[in-house]
Backbone as a chain_set.jsonl record, in Angstrom:
{"seq": "XXXXXXXXXXXXXXXXXXXXXXXXXXXXXXXXXXXXXXXXXXXXXXXXXXXXXXXXXXXXXXXXXXXXXXXXXXXXXXXXXXXXXXXXXXXXXXXXXXXXXXXXXXXXXXXXXXXXXXXXXXXXXXXXXXXXXXXXXXXXXXXXXXXXXXXXXXXXXXXXXXXXXXXXXXXXXXXXXXXXXXXXXXXXXXXXXXXXXXXXXX", "coords": {"N": [[-55.076, -166.116, 61.149], [-54.229, -168.074, 63.663], [-52.7, -167.937, 66.053], [-53.107, -165.537, 66.976], [-55.748, -165.392, 67.16], [-55.981, -167.066, 69.48], [-54.611, -165.499, 71.339], [-56.546, -163.422, 71.367], [-58.673, -164.594, 72.426], [-57.973, -165.463, 74.869], [-57.661, -162.916, 76.069], [-60.492, -162.015, 75.911], [-61.396, -163.714, 77.676], [-60.293, -162.97, 80.268], [-61.564, -160.874, 80.568], [-64.149, -161.405, 81.002], [-65.719, -162.128, 79.078], [-67.68, -164.081, 78.452], [-69.67, -164.254, 80.338], [-70.829, -161.722, 79.905], [-72.084, -162.206, 77.485], [-73.66, -164.307, 78.036], [-73.094, -166.997, 77.794], [-71.598, -170.474, 78.75], [-68.549, -170.44, 80.31], [-65.757, -171.693, 78.264], [-64.22, -174.841, 78.748], [-61.315, -176.526, 78.323], [-59.902, -173.305, 77.538], [-60.299, -172.861, 74.105], [-58.482, -172.595, 70.804], [-59.064, -171.442, 68.672], [-61.602, -169.288, 66.968], [-63.894, -170.872, 66.088], [-64.138, -172.765, 67.463], [-65.113, -171.647, 69.726], [-67.773, -171.081, 71.882], [-70.646, -168.926, 71.006], [-68.776, -167.704, 69.288], [-68.431, -169.089, 67.387], [-69.702, -168.863, 64.755], [-68.356, -166.72, 63.729], [-67.253, -165.029, 60.992], [-64.492, -164.71, 58.977], [-62.649, -161.622, 57.557], [-60.534, -161.835, 56.018], [-59.202, -161.959, 52.9], [-61.667, -161.638, 51.786], [-62.435, -158.91, 51.74], [-61.572, -155.493, 50.398], [-58.109, -154.182, 50.623], [-57.471, -151.541, 51.727], [-58.395, -150.34, 54.104], [-57.463, -152.096, 56.036], [-54.781, -151.908, 55.631], [-54.117, -149.209, 56.289], [-55.204, -149.15, 59.208], [-53.944, -150.902, 60.232], [-51.178, -149.731, 60.317], [-49.863, -148.344, 62.646], [-49.301, -150.631, 64.325], [-47.842, -152.192, 62.982], [-45.546, -150.622, 63.141], [-45.113, -150.558, 65.654], [-44.847, -153.364, 67.064], [-45.049, -154.223, 69.484], [-47.265, -153.618, 71.007], [-49.939, -153.918, 73.463], [-52.582, -156.19, 73.195], [-55.149, -155.527, 73.948], [-54.67, -152.532, 74.073], [-54.212, -152.06, 71.367], [-56.636, -152.687, 70.308], [-58.191, -150.524, 71.467], [-56.731, -148.537, 70.464], [-57.599, -148.754, 67.722], [-60.242, -148.289, 68.064], [-60.196, -145.546, 68.57], [-59.183, -144.526, 66.368], [-61.292, -144.989, 64.522], [-63.224, -143.32, 65.865], [-62.139, -140.77, 65.301], [-62.142, -140.758, 62.713], [-65.07, -140.635, 62.279], [-65.668, -138.317, 63.701], [-64.626, -136.515, 61.849], [-66.165, -136.916, 59.572], [-68.534, -135.888, 60.65], [-68.12, -133.288, 60.891], [-67.817, -132.699, 58.057], [-70.227, -133.22, 57.223], [-71.57, -131.007, 58.242], [-70.013, -128.882, 56.985], [-70.908, -129.505, 54.524], [-73.731, -128.807, 54.635], [-73.39, -126.188, 55.253], [-72.638, -125.325, 52.595], [-74.967, -125.646, 51.217], [-77.01, -124.23, 52.605], [-75.615, -121.329, 53.4], [-76.486, -119.181, 54.981], [-77.957, -120.195, 57.07], [-76.982, -120.989, 60.171], [-78.051, -122.487, 62.233], [-79.557, -124.658, 60.996], [-77.427, -125.845, 59.724], [-75.927, -126.579, 61.985], [-77.636, -128.353, 63.186], [-77.998, -130.22, 61.418], [-75.196, -131.58, 61.559], [-75.193, -132.193, 64.209], [-77.495, -134.123, 64.415], [-76.452, -136.225, 62.719], [-74.258, -136.791, 64.104], [-75.246, -137.829, 66.446], [-76.935, -140.01, 65.971], [-77.536, -142.935, 66.848], [-76.828, -145.694, 66.003], [-75.008, -144.93, 64.127], [-72.961, -143.803, 65.859], [-72.212, -146.046, 67.337], [-70.918, -147.813, 65.478], [-69.224, -146.041, 64.511], [-67.301, -145.814, 66.784], [-66.461, -148.35, 66.783], [-64.384, -151.228, 66.067], [-63.838, -151.184, 62.885], [-64.452, -150.931, 59.207], [-66.382, -149.362, 58.378], [-66.442, -146.525, 59.432], [-64.363, -145.424, 57.804], [-65.233, -145.814, 55.303], [-67.742, -144.224, 55.541], [-66.702, -141.7, 55.778], [-65.469, -141.331, 53.382], [-67.531, -141.232, 51.739], [-68.979, -138.988, 52.679], [-67.098, -136.984, 51.93], [-67.179, -136.992, 49.375], [-69.846, -136.411, 48.567], [-69.832, -133.822, 49.698], [-67.884, -132.685, 47.827], [-69.183, -132.575, 45.673], [-71.388, -131.026, 46.068], [-70.227, -128.726, 46.499], [-69.194, -128.084, 44.152], [-71.483, -127.846, 42.833], [-71.997, -125.479, 43.552], [-69.918, -123.767, 42.777], [-68.873, -124.375, 40.458], [-66.891, -126.784, 38.681], [-63.529, -127.686, 39.35], [-60.067, -128.559, 38.453], [-58.703, -129.3, 40.694], [-60.742, -130.153, 42.724], [-62.124, -132.018, 40.937], [-60.077, -134.09, 40.566], [-59.478, -134.831, 43.284], [-62.195, -135.988, 43.761], [-62.375, -138.118, 42.127], [-60.027, -139.517, 43.108], [-60.982, -140.222, 45.611], [-63.196, -141.759, 44.962], [-61.709, -144.14, 43.875], [-60.234, -144.57, 46.123], [-62.453, -145.379, 47.823], [-63.323, -147.891, 46.669], [-61.247, -149.383, 47.183], [-61.614, -149.809, 49.774], [-63.994, -150.968, 50.524], [-66.412, -153.006, 48.709], [-68.696, -151.817, 48.638], [-68.838, -149.29, 47.825], [-69.189, -148.949, 45.539], [-71.58, -147.93, 44.833], [-71.213, -145.432, 45.389], [-70.077, -144.576, 43.007], [-72.416, -144.499, 41.489], [-73.809, -142.378, 42.677], [-72.12, -140.308, 42.376], [-72.21, -140.166, 39.456], [-74.93, -139.364, 39.094], [-75.032, -136.842, 40.651], [-73.391, -135.544, 38.918], [-74.855, -135.16, 36.58], [-76.984, -133.684, 37.586], [-75.684, -131.426, 38.542], [-74.26, -130.116, 36.18], [-72.066, -128.029, 34.862], [-71.068, -125.306, 34.769], [-69.71, -122.359, 35.775], [-71.24, -119.832, 37.546], [-73.216, -119.783, 35.909], [-76.748, -120.003, 36.026], [-78.535, -123.005, 36.911], [-80.519, -125.101, 34.784], [-84.049, -125.376, 35.365], [-84.797, -128.304, 35.819], [-82.365, -129.233, 37.009], [-82.094, -127.545, 39.079], [-84.141, -128.213, 40.45], [-83.645, -131.174, 41.067]], "CA": [[-53.906, -166.268, 62.127], [-54.6, -168.822, 64.841], [-52.049, -167.478, 67.163], [-53.704, -164.369, 67.186], [-57.225, -165.61, 67.72], [-55.645, -167.336, 70.822], [-54.43, -164.525, 72.331], [-57.862, -162.764, 71.602], [-59.642, -165.593, 73.325], [-57.551, -165.278, 76.409], [-58.078, -161.436, 76.431], [-61.941, -161.991, 76.116], [-61.808, -164.495, 78.993], [-59.836, -162.091, 81.009], [-62.497, -159.487, 80.752], [-65.494, -161.745, 81.446], [-66.712, -161.919, 77.91], [-68.517, -165.438, 78.332], [-70.669, -163.765, 81.277], [-71.581, -160.665, 79.177], [-72.959, -162.589, 76.336], [-74.761, -165.216, 78.487], [-72.442, -168.533, 77.523], [-70.79, -170.915, 79.516], [-67.132, -170.344, 79.905], [-65.198, -172.961, 77.958], [-63.202, -175.343, 79.673], [-60.45, -175.443, 78.573], [-60.072, -172.533, 76.304], [-59.949, -173.011, 72.784], [-57.363, -171.856, 70.409], [-59.754, -170.795, 67.7], [-62.94, -168.962, 67.214], [-64.819, -171.593, 65.278], [-64.249, -173.762, 68.529], [-65.711, -170.774, 70.954], [-69.178, -171.015, 72.034], [-70.78, -167.714, 70.542], [-67.875, -167.192, 68.216], [-68.104, -170.164, 66.292], [-70.283, -168.464, 63.626], [-67.896, -165.487, 63.038], [-66.364, -165.181, 59.778], [-63.228, -163.826, 58.642], [-62.75, -161.022, 56.325], [-59.219, -161.914, 55.33], [-59.429, -162.352, 51.402], [-62.942, -161.125, 51.427], [-62.497, -157.406, 51.45], [-60.201, -154.85, 49.833], [-57.044, -154.028, 51.519], [-57.067, -150.265, 52.174], [-58.696, -150.032, 55.412], [-56.646, -152.796, 57.03], [-53.396, -151.557, 55.623], [-54.268, -148.077, 57.145], [-55.604, -149.46, 60.537], [-52.541, -151.781, 60.825], [-49.82, -148.982, 60.202], [-49.027, -148.223, 63.795], [-49.023, -151.705, 65.005], [-46.799, -152.624, 62.207], [-44.329, -149.801, 63.48], [-44.893, -150.8, 67.134], [-45.458, -154.828, 67.115], [-45.151, -155.19, 70.86], [-48.247, -152.987, 71.697], [-50.635, -155.056, 73.968], [-53.756, -156.547, 72.337], [-56.235, -154.363, 74.334], [-54.011, -151.137, 73.589], [-54.403, -152.127, 69.94], [-58.199, -152.232, 70.128], [-58.607, -149.178, 71.883], [-56.262, -147.42, 69.408], [-58.52, -149.015, 66.385], [-61.394, -147.632, 68.156], [-59.864, -144.036, 68.523], [-59.044, -144.085, 64.905], [-62.562, -144.91, 64.265], [-63.76, -142.007, 66.427], [-61.269, -139.528, 64.638], [-62.834, -140.664, 61.242], [-66.419, -140.346, 62.701], [-65.704, -136.81, 64.057], [-64.291, -135.725, 60.551], [-67.537, -136.994, 58.768], [-69.661, -135.205, 61.303], [-67.49, -131.927, 60.402], [-68.215, -132.579, 56.688], [-71.75, -133.025, 57.193], [-71.65, -129.452, 58.693], [-69.469, -128.155, 55.765], [-71.998, -129.528, 53.189], [-74.964, -128.287, 54.86], [-73.264, -124.758, 54.879], [-72.775, -124.879, 51.268], [-76.35, -125.513, 50.594], [-77.406, -123.041, 53.354], [-74.756, -120.741, 53.893], [-76.661, -118.29, 56.138], [-78.632, -120.726, 58.248], [-75.985, -121.673, 61.086], [-78.711, -123.381, 63.029], [-79.687, -125.864, 60.199], [-75.864, -126.791, 59.641], [-75.494, -127.258, 63.104], [-78.573, -129.312, 63.516], [-77.488, -131.538, 60.578], [-74.305, -132.269, 61.881], [-75.718, -132.888, 65.475], [-78.358, -135.304, 64.264], [-75.547, -137.185, 62.39], [-73.366, -137.544, 65.214], [-76.078, -138.387, 67.779], [-77.411, -141.166, 65.622], [-76.995, -144.279, 68.024], [-76.045, -146.641, 65.382], [-73.788, -143.998, 63.469], [-71.878, -143.532, 66.962], [-72.022, -147.417, 67.681], [-70.257, -148.317, 64.408], [-68.228, -145.095, 64.76], [-66.28, -146.178, 67.602], [-65.985, -149.783, 66.996], [-63.153, -151.537, 65.124], [-64.645, -151.573, 61.552], [-64.045, -150.348, 58.125], [-67.33, -148.396, 58.0], [-66.216, -145.187, 59.73], [-63.63, -144.737, 56.761], [-66.269, -145.49, 53.935], [-68.7, -143.138, 55.721], [-65.874, -140.193, 55.717], [-65.109, -141.086, 52.002], [-68.837, -140.972, 51.08], [-69.38, -137.717, 52.925], [-66.396, -136.073, 51.404], [-67.461, -136.909, 47.893], [-70.907, -135.629, 48.582], [-69.439, -132.491, 49.921], [-67.098, -131.893, 46.781], [-70.116, -132.513, 44.524], [-72.338, -129.789, 46.448], [-69.496, -127.508, 46.475], [-68.949, -128.075, 42.477], [-72.85, -127.263, 42.158], [-72.198, -124.04, 43.569], [-68.867, -122.975, 42.491], [-68.364, -125.005, 39.151], [-65.821, -127.73, 38.717], [-62.182, -127.162, 39.389], [-59.286, -129.501, 38.508], [-58.472, -129.883, 42.102], [-61.975, -130.979, 42.977], [-62.42, -133.153, 40.213], [-58.885, -135.147, 40.942], [-59.886, -135.29, 44.774], [-63.268, -136.697, 43.693], [-61.784, -139.416, 41.448], [-59.079, -140.421, 44.079], [-61.959, -140.635, 46.7], [-63.954, -142.827, 44.553], [-60.791, -145.083, 44.027], [-60.152, -145.018, 47.723], [-63.797, -146.242, 48.302], [-63.564, -149.187, 46.131], [-60.217, -150.106, 47.881], [-61.818, -150.103, 51.2], [-65.226, -151.795, 50.571], [-67.122, -153.167, 47.375], [-70.192, -151.257, 48.604], [-68.402, -148.213, 47.479], [-69.525, -148.955, 43.884], [-72.783, -147.222, 44.874], [-70.833, -144.057, 45.268], [-70.067, -144.166, 41.689], [-73.824, -144.11, 40.871], [-74.058, -141.01, 43.382], [-71.52, -139.137, 41.766], [-72.659, -139.8, 38.14], [-76.255, -138.796, 39.125], [-74.69, -135.498, 40.841], [-72.833, -134.561, 37.699], [-75.821, -134.957, 35.54], [-77.593, -132.515, 38.108], [-74.827, -130.176, 38.623], [-73.917, -129.412, 35.033], [-70.623, -127.602, 35.551], [-70.743, -123.754, 34.097], [-69.63, -121.682, 36.92], [-71.761, -118.764, 37.45], [-74.607, -119.857, 35.319], [-77.848, -120.569, 36.955], [-78.708, -124.224, 36.442], [-81.804, -125.293, 34.48], [-84.998, -125.503, 36.414], [-84.874, -129.565, 36.47], [-81.299, -129.371, 37.532], [-82.27, -126.951, 40.737], [-85.249, -129.284, 41.307], [-82.938, -132.308, 41.282]], "C": [[-54.302, -166.899, 63.409], [-54.057, -168.401, 66.203], [-52.655, -166.263, 67.656], [-55.12, -164.458, 67.88], [-56.87, -166.424, 69.057], [-55.449, -166.548, 71.872], [-55.724, -163.436, 72.388], [-58.867, -163.492, 72.642], [-59.366, -165.353, 74.798], [-57.744, -163.956, 76.88], [-59.5, -161.506, 76.885], [-62.088, -162.724, 77.37], [-61.188, -163.505, 80.227], [-60.757, -160.997, 81.445], [-63.926, -160.022, 80.808], [-66.375, -161.771, 80.445], [-67.736, -162.738, 77.894], [-69.669, -164.86, 79.334], [-71.48, -162.643, 80.562], [-72.596, -161.203, 78.078], [-73.666, -164.009, 76.718], [-74.439, -166.762, 78.055], [-71.688, -168.997, 78.624], [-69.092, -170.801, 79.222], [-66.626, -171.575, 79.342], [-64.134, -173.357, 78.547], [-62.409, -176.553, 78.77], [-60.667, -174.608, 77.289], [-59.654, -172.802, 75.048], [-59.004, -172.198, 72.191], [-58.013, -170.899, 69.217], [-61.102, -170.293, 67.715], [-63.95, -169.908, 66.843], [-65.007, -172.699, 66.455], [-64.862, -173.121, 69.871], [-67.159, -171.039, 70.802], [-69.582, -169.384, 71.809], [-70.087, -167.364, 69.586], [-67.798, -167.98, 67.146], [-68.874, -169.769, 64.793], [-69.498, -166.979, 62.922], [-67.129, -165.891, 62.174], [-65.469, -164.204, 59.561], [-63.382, -162.89, 57.326], [-61.291, -160.957, 55.564], [-59.605, -162.572, 53.683], [-60.725, -161.919, 50.913], [-63.234, -159.753, 51.112], [-61.395, -156.731, 50.919], [-59.273, -154.602, 50.883], [-56.887, -152.643, 52.164], [-57.275, -149.876, 53.642], [-57.558, -150.644, 56.342], [-55.326, -152.514, 56.783], [-53.258, -150.253, 56.374], [-54.266, -148.327, 58.687], [-54.378, -150.202, 61.212], [-51.233, -150.939, 60.959], [-49.09, -148.915, 61.697], [-48.608, -149.541, 64.571], [-47.985, -152.434, 64.415], [-45.284, -151.866, 62.619], [-44.203, -150.001, 65.027], [-45.499, -152.404, 67.417], [-45.765, -155.124, 68.657], [-46.393, -154.327, 71.684], [-49.432, -153.912, 72.137], [-52.04, -155.009, 73.016], [-54.695, -155.561, 72.899], [-55.928, -152.977, 73.971], [-54.417, -151.068, 71.964], [-55.953, -151.908, 69.693], [-58.675, -151.107, 70.483], [-57.918, -148.046, 70.865], [-57.041, -147.54, 67.986], [-59.664, -148.216, 66.506], [-61.113, -145.926, 68.284], [-59.708, -143.782, 67.139], [-60.339, -144.259, 64.181], [-63.264, -143.748, 64.568], [-63.461, -140.944, 65.644], [-61.983, -139.401, 63.127], [-64.118, -140.136, 61.269], [-66.608, -138.883, 62.729], [-65.623, -135.971, 62.8], [-65.629, -135.778, 59.725], [-68.258, -136.215, 59.378], [-69.241, -133.743, 60.889], [-67.968, -131.718, 58.797], [-69.578, -132.551, 56.466], [-72.246, -131.576, 57.466], [-71.26, -128.654, 57.318], [-70.354, -128.21, 54.525], [-73.269, -128.83, 53.409], [-74.68, -126.548, 54.766], [-72.986, -124.354, 53.489], [-74.103, -124.939, 50.768], [-77.026, -124.336, 51.334], [-76.596, -122.152, 53.899], [-74.935, -119.684, 54.95], [-77.649, -118.954, 57.18], [-77.777, -121.543, 59.029], [-76.803, -122.595, 61.578], [-79.083, -124.916, 62.298], [-78.433, -126.54, 59.836], [-75.761, -127.418, 60.91], [-76.528, -128.467, 63.606], [-78.452, -130.725, 62.824], [-76.38, -132.346, 60.833], [-74.576, -132.959, 63.362], [-76.539, -134.104, 65.253], [-77.369, -136.506, 63.63], [-74.901, -137.899, 63.543], [-73.953, -138.115, 66.721], [-76.855, -139.419, 67.186], [-76.801, -142.361, 66.376], [-76.029, -145.144, 67.184], [-74.995, -146.275, 64.428], [-72.489, -144.263, 64.67], [-71.479, -145.051, 67.337], [-70.938, -147.885, 66.836], [-68.944, -147.382, 64.426], [-67.127, -145.261, 65.623], [-65.935, -147.508, 67.859], [-64.775, -150.023, 66.085], [-63.749, -152.061, 63.82], [-64.126, -150.67, 60.35], [-65.114, -149.127, 57.663], [-67.182, -146.849, 58.361], [-65.274, -144.539, 58.422], [-64.487, -144.595, 55.601], [-67.019, -144.315, 54.139], [-67.734, -141.789, 55.454], [-65.708, -140.2, 54.227], [-66.465, -140.775, 51.182], [-69.325, -139.39, 51.352], [-68.376, -136.721, 52.173], [-66.691, -136.037, 49.835], [-68.708, -136.204, 47.67], [-70.632, -134.169, 48.819], [-68.66, -131.868, 48.633], [-68.223, -131.735, 45.604], [-71.078, -131.231, 44.641], [-71.503, -128.685, 46.218], [-69.259, -127.068, 44.921], [-70.403, -127.361, 42.065], [-72.96, -125.838, 42.406], [-71.206, -123.207, 43.136], [-68.131, -123.447, 41.144], [-67.232, -126.01, 39.725], [-64.354, -126.989, 38.645], [-61.454, -128.506, 39.027], [-58.788, -130.38, 39.709], [-59.642, -130.638, 42.63], [-62.284, -132.067, 42.361], [-61.139, -134.415, 40.483], [-59.436, -135.655, 42.218], [-61.141, -136.309, 44.618], [-62.82, -138.197, 43.023], [-61.036, -140.293, 42.498], [-59.873, -140.708, 45.286], [-62.704, -141.841, 46.08], [-62.979, -144.16, 44.488], [-60.833, -145.614, 45.441], [-61.167, -146.059, 48.04], [-63.681, -147.598, 47.981], [-62.438, -150.101, 46.749], [-60.347, -150.475, 49.208], [-62.874, -151.062, 51.173], [-65.655, -151.704, 49.039], [-68.493, -152.61, 47.331], [-69.933, -149.795, 48.185], [-68.862, -147.807, 46.001], [-70.811, -148.093, 43.754], [-72.262, -145.658, 44.991], [-70.403, -143.376, 43.977], [-71.247, -143.614, 40.971], [-74.29, -142.527, 41.46], [-73.611, -139.983, 42.542], [-71.83, -138.992, 40.484], [-74.132, -138.939, 38.014], [-76.166, -137.089, 39.68], [-74.243, -134.85, 39.777], [-74.007, -134.236, 36.865], [-76.706, -133.753, 36.15], [-77.011, -131.326, 38.09], [-74.395, -129.38, 37.438], [-72.38, -129.153, 35.439], [-70.262, -126.291, 35.145], [-70.731, -123.036, 35.403], [-70.198, -120.41, 36.68], [-73.1, -118.711, 36.845], [-75.742, -120.371, 36.266], [-78.159, -121.9, 36.081], [-80.029, -124.212, 35.862], [-82.861, -125.692, 35.679], [-84.936, -126.951, 36.939], [-83.557, -129.943, 37.118], [-81.53, -128.948, 38.997], [-83.118, -127.968, 41.155], [-84.435, -130.598, 41.971], [-81.941, -132.114, 42.451]], "O": [[-54.738, -166.135, 64.27], [-54.698, -168.457, 67.252], [-52.65, -166.066, 68.871], [-55.525, -163.813, 68.848], [-57.812, -166.335, 69.844], [-55.886, -166.695, 73.014], [-55.867, -162.696, 73.362], [-59.634, -162.969, 73.45], [-60.182, -165.12, 75.691], [-57.994, -163.8, 78.075], [-59.807, -161.151, 78.023], [-62.951, -162.321, 78.15], [-61.926, -163.422, 81.209], [-60.682, -160.364, 82.498], [-64.862, -159.232, 80.682], [-67.572, -161.534, 80.608], [-68.777, -162.33, 77.379], [-70.791, -165.142, 78.914], [-72.709, -162.648, 80.631], [-73.701, -160.708, 77.853], [-74.16, -164.735, 75.855], [-75.321, -167.617, 77.976], [-71.153, -168.213, 79.408], [-68.536, -171.033, 78.149], [-67.019, -172.606, 79.888], [-63.205, -172.622, 78.884], [-63.078, -177.568, 78.574], [-61.317, -174.94, 76.297], [-58.444, -173.0, 74.932], [-58.608, -171.191, 72.778], [-57.538, -169.808, 68.902], [-61.86, -170.858, 68.503], [-65.037, -169.696, 67.382], [-65.966, -173.469, 66.391], [-65.088, -173.781, 70.885], [-67.682, -171.199, 69.699], [-68.882, -168.562, 72.4], [-70.66, -166.607, 68.803], [-67.214, -167.682, 66.104], [-68.576, -170.409, 63.785], [-69.894, -166.345, 61.944], [-66.385, -166.864, 62.299], [-65.61, -163.026, 59.889], [-64.009, -163.203, 56.313], [-61.014, -160.149, 54.677], [-60.255, -163.603, 53.51], [-60.914, -161.825, 49.7], [-64.135, -159.426, 50.34], [-60.29, -157.275, 50.935], [-59.63, -154.806, 52.043], [-56.161, -152.582, 53.156], [-56.465, -149.206, 54.282], [-56.89, -150.01, 57.159], [-54.551, -152.834, 57.684], [-52.279, -150.157, 57.115], [-53.42, -147.775, 59.39], [-53.97, -150.112, 62.37], [-50.293, -151.369, 61.628], [-47.955, -149.35, 61.892], [-47.669, -149.519, 65.366], [-47.273, -153.201, 65.063], [-44.177, -152.38, 62.46], [-43.189, -149.595, 65.596], [-46.587, -152.539, 67.976], [-46.52, -156.015, 69.047], [-46.442, -154.393, 72.912], [-49.924, -154.65, 71.283], [-52.438, -154.071, 72.325], [-55.018, -154.668, 72.117], [-56.839, -152.247, 73.579], [-54.89, -150.05, 71.459], [-56.387, -151.03, 68.948], [-59.607, -150.622, 69.841], [-58.422, -146.968, 70.555], [-57.108, -146.582, 67.216], [-60.151, -147.565, 65.581], [-62.047, -145.169, 68.022], [-60.155, -142.711, 66.727], [-60.452, -143.605, 63.144], [-63.885, -143.151, 63.689], [-64.35, -140.18, 65.268], [-62.291, -138.368, 62.534], [-64.432, -139.269, 60.454], [-67.423, -138.266, 62.043], [-66.31, -134.967, 62.614], [-66.114, -134.746, 59.259], [-68.905, -135.553, 58.567], [-70.164, -133.011, 60.532], [-68.436, -130.647, 58.411], [-70.066, -131.884, 55.554], [-73.24, -131.1, 56.918], [-72.049, -127.942, 56.697], [-70.531, -127.304, 53.711], [-73.857, -128.297, 52.467], [-75.516, -125.758, 54.327], [-73.073, -123.169, 53.169], [-74.362, -124.209, 49.811], [-77.595, -123.485, 50.65], [-76.779, -122.061, 55.113], [-74.027, -119.276, 55.673], [-78.108, -118.259, 58.086], [-77.703, -122.737, 58.74], [-76.376, -123.739, 61.424], [-78.948, -126.013, 62.839], [-78.419, -127.758, 59.658], [-75.538, -128.625, 61.013], [-76.157, -129.38, 64.343], [-78.656, -131.854, 63.27], [-76.348, -133.535, 60.516], [-74.213, -134.108, 63.614], [-76.268, -135.108, 65.911], [-77.52, -137.658, 64.037], [-74.94, -139.085, 63.87], [-73.382, -138.607, 67.695], [-77.648, -139.874, 68.01], [-75.592, -142.591, 66.405], [-74.84, -145.339, 67.438], [-74.204, -147.094, 63.961], [-71.389, -144.766, 64.44], [-70.3, -145.209, 67.657], [-69.974, -148.382, 67.418], [-67.807, -147.85, 64.367], [-66.017, -144.876, 65.255], [-65.291, -147.886, 68.838], [-64.252, -149.114, 65.441], [-64.107, -153.233, 63.699], [-63.394, -149.713, 60.602], [-64.86, -148.218, 56.873], [-67.738, -146.0, 57.665], [-65.411, -143.367, 58.071], [-64.56, -143.55, 54.954], [-67.092, -143.441, 53.275], [-68.255, -140.853, 54.848], [-65.791, -139.094, 53.693], [-66.453, -140.154, 50.12], [-69.898, -138.695, 50.513], [-68.847, -135.644, 51.806], [-66.408, -135.042, 49.168], [-68.784, -135.433, 46.713], [-71.217, -133.337, 48.125], [-68.777, -130.665, 48.396], [-68.129, -130.87, 44.733], [-71.474, -130.554, 43.692], [-72.007, -127.669, 45.741], [-69.16, -125.895, 44.56], [-70.496, -126.507, 41.183], [-73.701, -125.07, 41.793], [-71.429, -121.999, 43.061], [-67.034, -123.014, 40.792], [-66.793, -126.039, 40.874], [-64.111, -125.955, 38.022], [-62.071, -129.551, 39.232], [-58.553, -131.586, 39.778], [-59.453, -131.803, 42.979], [-62.684, -133.059, 42.97], [-61.465, -135.599, 40.57], [-59.844, -136.815, 42.279], [-61.139, -137.356, 45.265], [-63.034, -139.263, 43.601], [-61.301, -141.471, 42.739], [-59.363, -141.526, 46.052], [-62.79, -142.879, 46.737], [-63.401, -145.196, 45.001], [-61.282, -146.684, 45.851], [-60.955, -147.217, 48.401], [-63.89, -148.465, 48.83], [-62.578, -151.32, 46.846], [-59.569, -151.213, 49.812], [-62.678, -152.076, 51.844], [-65.415, -150.762, 48.283], [-69.3, -152.765, 46.414], [-70.923, -149.063, 48.214], [-68.886, -146.693, 45.477], [-71.093, -147.582, 42.67], [-73.022, -144.754, 44.644], [-70.334, -142.165, 43.762], [-71.268, -142.683, 40.166], [-74.954, -141.709, 40.824], [-74.269, -139.058, 42.065], [-71.818, -137.834, 40.067], [-74.415, -138.117, 37.143], [-76.956, -136.227, 39.295], [-74.58, -133.683, 39.576], [-74.15, -133.084, 36.458], [-77.14, -132.897, 35.379], [-77.574, -130.293, 37.725], [-74.172, -128.174, 37.538], [-71.675, -129.875, 36.144], [-69.052, -126.067, 35.152], [-71.731, -123.11, 36.117], [-69.788, -119.781, 35.704], [-73.961, -117.874, 37.117], [-75.5, -121.132, 37.204], [-78.076, -121.932, 34.853], [-80.802, -123.373, 36.325], [-82.519, -126.228, 36.734], [-84.987, -127.137, 38.155], [-83.57, -130.971, 37.795], [-81.279, -129.675, 39.958], [-82.861, -128.597, 42.181], [-84.568, -130.959, 43.141], [-81.207, -133.041, 42.796]]}, "num_chains": 1, "name": "protein.A"}
């Protein structure tokens, strides 16, 4: 969408983008990223990634098409932040499942996640990564919960739905299938039964 690219380039120029990245301001301003210094190597994700993140993230802007470009960007960054905060909470809940009596371990686990610089950099950017991080954290939480309380139809359905959602967000989510299979092999599934030693070790 070259019209949108032109609007973004004008907005970047208005906010002194060229000075921040150390390149000369193009004269005149180009209409496309590929004609911009510093941006010519930017690649499109259109047609390269599954649709789910883009469908979810664009929903408010389909409902309110007149929102300013800068407002849309901060809206998307706020969406990423909310997803990242939920992910940190799921880390805390997962740690509670493993060590239910050790509050400080659980708090430290979630704090270390939330304070990772790269996690928060990506977690507050316009990116699909915060959504897939949340899906991955939710799957691991459900697997750990099942290891303690046994499987239930609800947890099983949610796990399958999350796996499907992950694949519709990014193809990297296929690694979650492997994690789930390994988790299921370790867990077993009999509620109330002590797992065999190799499963406990796993």
